[in-house]
Structures are given as C-alpha cells and as structure tokens.
N, C-alpha and C positions, 0 to 999 in steps of 0.2 A: 708657463714662463720658466726660463732657466734661472738658476741661482744668481748668475751675474745680472740678469735683467731685473730680478727682484731686488737685489742689493742696490742697483742703480736707481730704481724707483724709490726705494727707501731713502737713499741719499737726497734725491730730488725733493721728496716730501718734507724731510727734515730741514732742508734749506728754505723751502717755502714757509715752513712753520716759524723758523727764526726770523725771517724777513717780516712776516705778518705780526709777530710778537713785537718787533721793533716799531712797526707802524702803529700798533695798538698803544704802546707806551707813549709815542708822540701824540696820538689823539687824546689820550687821557691827560697829558700835560697841558694841552691847549683847550681842554674841555670839549673836545669834538665828539661826534657820534661814534661810539665804539661797538655798537651791537653787530654791525656787519663784520667787523674784524673778529669779534668773539665767535660768531657763527662759523666763520672760515676756520678758525683754530679748532673748534669742535669737530668740524668735518675732517680736517687734516688728522686729528688725533685718531679718528675712526679708521681712516685710510692707512695710517702708520700701523695701527694695531692689526689690521687685516694683512698687510704685507708681512709683518713679523710672524703672524700665524702661518702664512704660506711658507715662509722660510723655515719655520720650525717643522712643519709637516714634511717639507722636502728633505730636511736633515734627518728626520726620523725615518723616512722611507729609505734614504741612502744608507743609513746605519743598519737597516734590516737586510739590505742586499748583500 
C-alpha cells in the first residue's frame, strides 16, 4: 500500500472507532448490551496499531533511501 492509502485507511479506522465509541456510550446509558461494541473497539485498536506500524515501516524505509 502507498503512504496515502495507509493514511486514508487510518483515517477511516479512526472515524469508525469514534462512531462505535459513541454507540457504546449510548448503550451504557440505556443499560444495553455493550460486549459487541467493546469487541469492535478492541478489533479496531488492533487494526489502527497495524496501519501505524506499516506507516512507520514505510517512513523508515524511505528515510534509508
């Protein structure tokens, strides 16, 4: 993936994270089932970390060139 594609993916994941966090807050308020939203947040955190690792790796590689 290119740097732009990775940055776009990161932006999308962050947006999804914020949206699901808001949903989770609403579910907690009405005492709804939050386990599914929590699982989604955990999954997104892993994906965000992976995209950031890829961006760091790409930056390191470009710095060496």
